C-alpha positions in Angstrom: 114.4 128.5 87.7 112.2 129.5 90.8 112.8 127.9 93.8 110.5 127.4 97.0 112.5 126.7 100.0 111.9 124.0 102.6 111.0 126.6 105.2 108.5 128.5 102.9 104.9 128.5 102.8 102.5 129.8 100.0 98.9 130.1 100.1 97.1 131.4 97.0 97.3 131.3 93.2 100.9 131.5 91.5 101.8 131.8 88.1 105.5 131.2 87.1 106.7 131.5 83.7 110.1 129.2 84.3 111.1 125.9 85.7 110.3 125.4 89.3 111.6 123.6 92.3 109.7 122.9 95.3 110.9 122.1 98.8 108.5 124.0 100.7 104.7 123.8 100.9 102.0 125.4 98.6 98.4 125.4 98.9 96.2 126.7 96.0 96.8 126.7 92.4 100.2 126.8 90.7 100.5 127.3 86.8 103.8 126.8 85.6 105.5 127.1 82.1 108.0 124.5 81.9 108.6 121.6 84.4 108.0 121.4 88.3 109.9 119.6 90.7 108.3 118.5 93.9 111.6 117.9 96.2 111.3 115.1 98.9 110.4 117.8 101.4 108.3 119.8 99.1 104.2 119.3 99.4 101.6 120.7 96.9 98.1 120.8 97.9 95.6 122.1 95.1 95.7 122.5 91.5 99.0 122.2 89.5 99.4 122.8 85.8 102.8 122.3 83.8 104.4 120.7 80.9 106.2 118.1 83.1 106.1 117.2 86.7 108.5 115.2 88.7 107.0 114.2 92.3 109.7 112.9 95.1 107.5 114.7 97.7 103.7 115.0 98.1 101.2 116.0 95.7 97.3 116.2 96.4 94.8 117.6 94.4 94.2 118.1 90.4 97.0 117.8 88.2 97.3 118.3 84.4 100.9 117.7 82.8 102.2 116.2 79.5 104.4 113.7 81.5 104.3 112.7 85.0 107.1 111.0 86.9 106.9 109.7 90.6 110.0 108.9 92.4 110.6 106.0 94.7 109.6 108.3 97.5 106.9 110.2 95.5 103.1 110.1 96.6 100.6 111.5 94.0 96.7 111.8 95.6 94.3 113.2 93.5 93.0 113.6 89.9 95.5 113.5 87.1 95.4 114.2 83.3 98.6 113.5 81.6 99.8 111.9 78.3 102.5 109.8 80.1 102.6 108.6 83.6 105.8 106.9 84.9 106.1 105.6 88.6 109.4 104.1 89.9 109.4 101.1 92.3 108.2 102.4 95.5 106.0 105.5 94.3 102.7 105.7 95.0 99.7 107.0 93.0 96.4 107.3 94.6 93.3 108.5 92.5 92.3 108.5 88.9 93.3 109.4 85.7 91.3 111.7 83.3 91.4 111.6 79.5 89.2 115.0 78.9 89.9 118.5 79.8 90.2 119.3 83.7 87.3 120.9 85.0 85.6 120.8 88.5 83.6 117.9 87.3 86.5 115.8 85.8 85.3 113.3 83.4 87.2 110.1 84.6 87.8 107.0 82.2 84.5 104.8 82.7 84.0 101.3 81.6 82.1 101.0 78.5 78.1 100.7 79.0 76.7 97.4 77.9 74.0 97.7 75.2 
């Protein structure tokens, strides 16, 4: 497991080939082969791609995962592409959910057009 401590701030693009727990702050792009836990003090601002993401802290940006879980203290603000989303009482999701692969121009769910 990779651990980003509370007093640590990272800027840039990171690739991690194991599970990851974040208590510190990351600005940039994070690609994880495994699960990511953003703890209560943790902040991620940028792009995040992982198998599973659990948010007890704050995430802002673009997120792609198979499963997203937002705890009672968690905040996710941005564009999310996820097969499953679970939000516990008190958790916050601000943004949009995409169904198509993420690009710079996300395709977001739209209401059907009337003919």
